[in-house]
C-alpha positions in Angstrom: -87.5 -60.3 30.4 -86.7 -57.0 32.6 -88.3 -53.6 32.2 -86.0 -50.8 30.5 -85.1 -47.7 32.2 -84.2 -44.6 30.4 -82.2 -41.7 33.4 -82.2 -38.5 32.3 -80.1 -36.9 35.1 -77.4 -33.8 34.7 -76.0 -35.2 38.2 -74.0 -37.7 36.9 -72.8 -39.3 40.3 -76.5 -39.7 41.3 -77.5 -40.8 37.9 -74.9 -43.6 38.1 -75.7 -44.6 41.7 -79.6 -44.5 40.6 -78.4 -47.2 37.5 -76.4 -49.3 39.9 -79.5 -49.7 42.2 -82.1 -50.2 39.2 -79.3 -52.4 37.5 -79.3 -54.8 40.8 -83.1 -55.4 41.1 -82.8 -56.7 37.5 -83.5 -53.8 35.3 -82.0 -52.6 31.7 -80.9 -49.2 32.8 -79.3 -46.2 30.3 -78.1 -43.2 31.4 -78.5 -40.0 29.8 -78.0 -36.2 30.4 -80.7 -33.4 29.8 -78.0 -32.4 27.0 -78.8 -35.6 24.9 -82.6 -35.5 25.0 -83.0 -34.2 21.5 -85.6 -34.3 18.9 -83.1 -36.6 17.2 -82.7 -38.6 20.7 -86.5 -38.4 21.3 -87.6 -41.8 19.1 -85.1 -43.5 21.3 -87.5 -43.7 24.0 -89.7 -46.0 22.5 -87.7 -48.8 23.6 -87.9 -48.1 27.0 -90.7 -48.7 29.7 -90.0 -46.0 31.9 -88.3 -42.7 31.6 -86.6 -41.1 34.9 -86.4 -37.5 34.7 -84.4 -35.9 37.7 -85.9 -32.2 37.7 -83.6 -31.5 41.4 -82.1 -28.3 39.7 -85.6 -26.9 38.4 -83.7 -25.1 35.2 -86.0 -24.3 31.9 -83.8 -26.8 30.1 -84.7 -29.7 32.1 -88.5 -28.9 31.7 -88.1 -28.6 28.1 -86.4 -32.1 28.3 -89.8 -33.4 30.0 -91.9 -31.3 27.4 -89.7 -32.9 24.5 -90.3 -36.5 26.2 -94.1 -36.1 27.0 -95.2 -34.5 23.7 -93.8 -37.1 21.7 -94.9 -40.1 23.8 -98.7 -38.2 23.2 -98.5 -38.1 19.8 -97.0 -41.5 19.2 -99.0 -43.3 22.0 -96.0 -44.9 23.1 -96.0 -46.9 26.2 -93.1 -45.3 28.2 -94.3 -43.8 31.7 -92.9 -40.9 33.0 -91.4 -40.5 36.4 -89.8 -37.4 37.5 -88.1 -36.5 40.7 -85.9 -34.3 42.6 -83.5 -34.6 45.8 -84.7 -31.0 46.5 -88.4 -30.0 48.0 -89.7 -27.4 45.9 -93.2 -27.2 47.4 -96.5 -28.3 45.7 -96.1 -26.5 42.5 -93.6 -28.3 41.0 -95.4 -31.5 41.2 -98.4 -30.1 39.5 -95.9 -28.6 36.8 -95.0 -32.5 36.4 -98.1 -33.8 36.3 -99.7 -31.5 33.9 -97.4 -33.0 31.3 -98.3 -36.4 31.8 -95.6 -37.4 34.5 -95.7 -38.8 37.9 -93.6 -36.5 40.5 -91.6 -38.1 43.6 -89.4 -36.3 45.9 -86.1 -38.9 46.2 -84.1 -39.6 49.5 -80.5 -39.2 48.8 -78.8 -42.3 48.0 
């Protein structure tokens, strides 16, 4: 069985390109926007192995998505890992902020 990946990306074109690349490698992928990550939808992450969150645009709404997901995982002891990424370098503070919330953080090359 292949790993299940949930991608939270506000850039639809980038999210779709990332989804295609992961599907070609055998992953099951679902793409959602930050607006779709609500308290009601957070329970849905239990079915995923990895949640990937785009923080390129560095908006508080995107950080709230990370907060909701990481809080849900912490309280339920769910299994998904969280990987945050940015296509724009914003210094070590961004990486530290994401990792303090229980996520891993990487800078992504454009697809």
